[in-house]
C-alpha positions as CSV (number, residue, x, y, z in Angstrom):
1,M,9.4,15.3,20.3
2,I,11.2,13.6,23.2
3,D,13.3,16.6,24.1
4,R,12.1,19.5,25.7
5,P,12.3,23.0,23.9
6,G,14.3,26.0,24.8
7,V,11.6,27.3,27.0
8,D,10.9,28.4,30.8
9,E,8.0,26.2,31.3
10,R,7.0,28.5,34.2
11,L,6.9,31.4,32.3
12,L,4.8,29.4,29.5
13,A,2.3,28.0,32.4
14,A,1.9,31.7,33.2
15,E,1.4,32.7,29.5
16,V,-0.9,30.1,28.8
17,A,-3.0,31.2,31.7
18,A,-2.9,34.6,30.9
19,A,-4.1,34.2,27.1
20,W,-6.8,31.7,27.5
21,S,-8.0,33.0,31.2
22,L,-7.6,29.5,33.2
23,D,-6.1,28.7,36.3
24,V,-3.3,26.7,35.5
25,A,-2.1,24.1,37.9
26,D,0.2,22.2,35.8
27,L,2.2,21.9,32.9
28,V,3.5,18.2,32.0
29,F,5.8,18.2,29.0
30,L,4.6,15.3,26.9
31,P,7.2,13.4,24.4
32,V,4.8,12.4,21.7
33,G,5.0,12.7,17.9
34,L,7.8,13.0,15.5
35,D,8.2,16.5,14.1
36,G,11.3,18.5,15.1
37,N,9.5,21.6,15.1
38,A,6.6,20.8,17.3
39,W,6.4,20.5,21.0
40,A,3.1,19.1,23.6
41,Y,2.1,19.7,26.7
42,R,-1.0,18.6,28.9
43,V,-2.2,21.5,31.0
44,D,-3.8,20.7,34.1
45,T,-6.4,23.4,35.8
46,T,-7.1,23.7,39.8
47,G,-10.6,22.5,38.9
48,G,-9.4,19.6,37.3
49,G,-9.6,20.5,33.8
50,R,-6.9,19.4,31.0
51,Y,-6.1,20.9,27.7
52,F,-3.4,19.8,25.3
53,L,-0.6,22.7,24.0
54,K,1.1,22.6,21.1
55,L,4.2,24.6,20.6
56,R,5.8,25.2,17.2
57,R,8.5,26.9,15.7
58,G,7.4,29.0,12.8
59,E,3.8,29.7,12.3
60,F,0.5,27.1,11.9
61,T,-1.0,27.4,8.7
62,G,-3.7,29.4,8.2
63,A,-5.5,25.8,7.2
64,A,-4.4,24.2,10.1
65,V,-5.7,26.9,12.1
66,A,-9.2,26.8,10.4
67,L,-10.0,23.5,9.0
68,P,-11.0,21.9,12.5
69,G,-13.7,24.5,13.2
70,F,-15.2,24.4,9.8
71,L,-15.2,20.8,9.6
72,R,-16.8,20.4,13.4
73,A,-19.3,22.8,12.4
74,H,-20.4,20.5,9.5
75,G,-21.1,17.8,11.9
76,L,-17.8,16.1,12.1
77,R,-17.8,15.9,15.8
78,Q,-14.1,13.5,16.0
79,V,-12.4,16.4,15.0
80,V,-10.4,17.9,17.5
81,A,-10.2,22.0,16.9
82,P,-8.2,24.8,18.3
83,I,-10.0,26.8,21.3
84,D,-10.4,30.3,20.5
85,L,-9.0,32.8,22.4
86,P,-11.5,35.1,24.8
87,A,-9.6,38.0,22.8
88,G,-10.1,36.4,19.6
89,G,-8.3,34.1,17.1
90,A,-6.5,30.7,18.2
91,V,-3.2,31.2,17.8
92,H,-0.8,32.8,21.0
93,G,2.8,34.1,20.3
94,F,5.2,33.3,23.2
95,E,9.0,34.0,22.5
96,G,9.4,33.1,19.0
97,Y,7.0,30.0,19.5
98,R,3.3,30.0,18.2
99,L,0.7,28.2,20.7
100,L,-2.4,26.6,20.2
101,L,-4.8,25.2,23.0
102,Y,-6.8,22.0,22.1
103,P,-9.6,19.9,24.2
104,F,-7.8,17.0,25.8
105,H,-9.1,13.6,25.3
106,E,-8.2,10.7,28.0
107,G,-7.0,7.2,26.4
108,G,-4.0,8.0,24.1
109,S,-3.8,7.2,20.4
110,L,-4.5,4.0,18.5
111,W,-1.2,3.3,16.8
112,A,0.1,0.3,19.6
113,R,-3.7,-1.1,20.2
114,G,-5.6,-0.6,16.5
115,P,-9.2,0.3,16.2
116,T,-11.3,-2.5,17.3
117,D,-14.3,-3.4,15.2
118,R,-16.6,-0.6,16.1
119,Q,-13.8,2.0,15.5
120,W,-12.6,0.8,12.4
121,I,-16.2,1.2,11.2
122,E,-16.3,5.0,12.6
123,Y,-13.0,5.7,11.0
124,G,-14.3,4.7,7.8
125,E,-17.5,6.8,8.3
126,F,-15.2,9.8,9.3
127,L,-13.3,9.6,6.1
128,G,-15.9,9.1,4.0
129,R,-17.8,12.0,5.3
130,L,-14.5,14.6,5.5
131,H,-14.0,13.4,1.9
132,E,-17.9,14.8,0.7
133,V,-16.8,18.2,2.3
134,T,-17.0,20.9,-0.2
135,P,-14.8,23.5,1.7
136,S,-15.8,27.1,1.2
137,A,-13.6,29.9,-0.7
138,D,-11.4,31.1,1.9
139,L,-10.3,28.0,3.0
140,A,-10.0,26.4,-0.7
141,A,-7.5,29.3,-1.0
142,A,-5.5,28.6,2.0
143,L,-5.6,24.8,1.8
144,P,-2.2,23.4,-0.4
145,V,-3.1,21.3,-3.6
146,E,-1.4,18.3,-4.5
147,T,1.0,18.9,-7.2
148,Y,2.5,15.2,-7.7
149,R,6.5,16.8,-7.4
150,S,7.5,16.1,-4.0
151,T,11.2,17.2,-2.9
152,A,11.8,14.1,-0.7
153,G,14.1,12.4,-3.3
154,E,16.5,15.3,-3.6
155,R,16.2,15.9,0.3
156,L,17.0,12.3,0.1
157,R,20.2,12.2,-1.5
158,T,21.6,15.1,-0.2
159,L,21.3,14.3,3.5
160,G,22.6,10.5,2.2
161,E,25.9,12.2,1.4
162,Q,25.9,13.6,5.3
163,A,24.9,10.5,6.5
164,A,27.4,8.4,4.8
165,A,30.1,10.8,6.0
166,S,28.8,11.0,9.6
167,D,30.0,8.9,13.0
168,A,26.4,8.3,13.6
169,L,24.8,7.1,10.1
170,S,28.0,5.8,8.3
171,S,26.9,2.2,9.0
172,F,23.4,2.4,8.5
173,W,23.7,4.4,5.1
174,K,26.0,1.5,3.9
175,R,23.5,-1.1,4.6
176,Y,20.6,0.8,3.3
177,G,21.5,3.6,1.4
178,A,21.0,1.4,-1.9
179,A,17.7,0.6,-1.1
180,L,16.4,3.9,-0.2
181,H,18.0,5.5,-3.5
182,R,15.9,2.7,-5.8
183,L,12.7,3.6,-3.6
184,A,13.4,7.5,-4.5
185,K,14.1,6.7,-8.6
186,S,10.6,4.4,-8.1
187,V,8.5,7.4,-6.4
188,D,9.8,10.0,-9.2
189,A,8.8,7.2,-11.8
190,L,5.3,6.8,-10.2
191,A,4.7,10.4,-10.0
192,S,5.1,10.8,-13.6
193,R,2.7,7.8,-14.6
194,V,0.0,8.2,-11.6
195,T,-4.0,9.4,-12.9
196,R,-4.8,12.9,-11.5
197,G,-7.9,11.8,-9.2
198,Q,-10.3,14.5,-8.2
199,H,-9.4,16.7,-5.3
200,V,-10.8,16.1,-1.7
201,I,-10.3,18.0,1.5
202,C,-7.5,15.3,3.2
203,H,-6.2,15.2,6.7
204,A,-2.7,14.3,4.7
205,D,-1.8,12.4,8.1
206,I,-4.5,10.0,9.7
207,H,-2.5,7.2,10.2
208,P,-3.5,5.4,13.7
209,G,-1.4,7.8,15.7
210,N,-3.5,10.8,15.3
211,L,-6.7,8.7,16.2
212,I,-7.6,9.0,20.0
213,A,-10.0,7.1,22.0
214,D,-10.8,6.2,25.2
215,G,-11.1,1.9,24.9
216,D,-13.7,1.1,22.7
217,G,-15.1,4.8,22.9
218,P,-15.8,7.4,20.1
219,L,-12.8,8.7,17.4
220,H,-11.2,11.7,18.3
221,V,-9.1,13.0,15.3
222,V,-6.1,15.3,15.9
223,D,-2.8,16.8,14.0
224,W,-4.4,18.8,11.7
225,D,-1.1,20.8,11.0
226,A,-0.9,19.5,7.1
227,P,-4.5,19.4,5.6
228,M,-4.2,19.7,2.1
229,L,-6.6,19.1,-1.5
230,A,-5.5,16.0,-2.8
231,P,-7.2,12.8,-4.2
232,R,-8.9,10.4,-1.6
233,E,-5.8,8.0,-1.8
234,R,-3.7,10.8,-0.1
235,D,-5.6,9.7,3.0
236,L,-6.8,6.1,2.3
237,M,-2.9,4.8,2.2
238,F,-3.2,5.2,5.4
239,V,-5.4,3.0,5.7
240,Y,-4.6,0.4,3.2
241,S,-0.9,0.4,3.7
242,R,0.6,-2.3,6.2
243,D,3.2,0.1,7.7
244,F,1.0,2.5,10.2
245,G,0.4,1.3,13.2
246,D,1.1,-1.9,15.2
247,H,-2.1,-3.9,14.1
248,P,-2.6,-3.1,10.1
249,I,-5.6,-3.5,7.9
250,D,-6.7,-7.1,6.9
251,A,-9.3,-8.7,4.9
252,H,-12.0,-8.2,8.4
253,R,-10.5,-5.1,8.9
254,A,-11.0,-4.0,5.3
255,A,-14.8,-4.9,5.4
256,L,-15.4,-2.9,8.5
257,F,-13.6,0.0,6.9
258,R,-15.9,-0.2,3.7
259,R,-19.0,-0.5,5.9
260,G,-18.4,2.9,7.1
261,Y,-16.7,4.8,4.1
262,G,-18.7,2.8,1.4
263,P,-17.7,0.8,-1.6
264,V,-14.1,2.0,-2.4
265,E,-12.0,0.7,-5.2
266,P,-8.9,2.9,-4.4
267,D,-6.2,3.5,-7.4
268,Q,-3.6,1.2,-6.5
269,R,-0.6,3.6,-8.4
270,L,-1.7,6.5,-6.1
271,L,-1.7,4.5,-3.3
272,S,1.8,3.1,-4.4
273,Y,2.9,6.6,-5.1
274,Y,1.7,8.2,-1.5
275,R,3.2,5.3,0.1
276,G,6.9,5.7,-1.2
277,E,6.8,9.2,-1.0
278,R,5.6,9.2,3.0
279,H,8.9,6.3,3.2
280,L,11.0,8.8,1.6
281,D,9.8,11.9,3.4
282,D,9.9,10.5,6.7
283,V,13.3,8.8,6.1
284,A,14.6,12.5,4.9
285,E,13.1,13.7,8.1
286,F,14.8,11.0,10.3
287,L,18.1,12.1,8.8
288,R,17.9,15.7,9.3
289,S,17.1,15.2,12.5
290,I,19.9,12.8,13.1
291,L,22.4,15.0,12.2
292,R,21.0,18.4,13.4
293,P,23.7,18.8,16.5
294,G,22.3,19.6,20.1
295,G,19.5,16.5,20.2
296,S,20.0,14.7,22.9
297,P,21.3,11.1,23.0
298,E,17.7,9.7,23.8
299,S,15.9,11.9,21.1
300,R,18.9,10.7,18.3
301,A,18.2,7.0,19.5
302,N,14.6,7.3,19.1
303,D,14.8,8.6,15.3
304,L,16.8,5.9,14.7
305,H,14.9,3.3,15.7
306,W,12.1,4.7,13.4
307,L,14.6,5.4,10.7
308,T,15.9,1.9,10.6
309,R,12.1,0.5,10.7
310,I,11.3,2.0,7.7
311,A,14.8,1.2,6.2
312,E,14.0,-2.6,6.9
313,A,10.6,-2.3,5.2
314,V,12.3,-0.5,2.0
315,A,15.2,-3.1,1.7
316,D,12.8,-6.3,2.1
317,P,12.9,-7.6,-1.2
318,G,9.4,-8.1,-1.5
319,Y,8.7,-4.2,-0.8
320,A,7.0,-2.3,-3.9
321,P,5.7,1.3,-2.9
C-alpha cells in the first residue's frame, strides 16, 4: 500500500521493540504491495540489523503463519518465514492490527529487472521442490483447497455498476467494461470445463515481485499470505503467462526454468483459467480500492495505473485467457 496505516508509528516501533526484544532505532515505511489490507515497514536496530514488518488489518491465516517454517524445515531455504516471538508464536496484536516480523533481505524484487539465467533455474528448482512437499495433517487441514468457484466475476459485475456511475472511473468503465464482462464469462466457462489436476502445495502468488534477490544472488521467496492446495498450474501460471513482471518468459527462459523444475507440460486450459481468474480478481480489487473513500490521490493514481494495464491487455483483440 502507498498510503500509511492509521497508526502512531512511534508507538508501533516501541511495540515491536518490546514484543521481539529488539533495540529499534528506526521504523521506515515501505510503499510496496497491492494488498489493501496490508502494510510494510523496515525495522532498523541500533546494532545494524534489519527486519521486515508486516501489518495486516484482520487475521493472518494459520497456513500463512505455519507453512513457511514447515517448508524451511524441509530444506526449502529460499522461503522467508516469520520470526517467532520470545514468548511463543509469531503473530502479535497492535491496535486492531496483526503483526508479523521477518528477516530483511537486500536487493529488492525481480519484477522490474527479471531473474538472471541462474535465477530462472533456481526459480524452477524451488517450485519443483515445493510441489513435491507433502503437508502435515495439521497443515493440510489449514490450507484452503481449490474449488474452481471464483467470486471474482460476481465482484466485477457489482463493482462495475458502481464504477460506471462514479466520476473517478466512468470513462475507464465506458472504454473497458465490455471487455471485462467478456472475460468474466470466459472464466466462468473455463471453470466448468477444466480437468481437475492433482493438488500440491502452491504459493499461489509467486510472480517475480515476490522473488527477492541481491544481484545474481540466491532467491528469497516472500508473501506467503495465501498458500493453498491446488494443481501445480496455480503457480506455473505466473511463470508461463506474460503478464507478471517486465521480463516475462521466452523460449530461452523456459528452457532454463525446465532445467530446474524438470520436464513439465502444463495443462493449457488450467493455465488459461488461472490467468483469467487472476486478472478478474485483480480488476475487482483495484476497482474496490479506487471506489473506497479516504484513499490519497497518489494511491488512487497507482491503482488506476495497474487497473488500466490489466484492462488494456484484456481488451487487446489477441487476448485469450
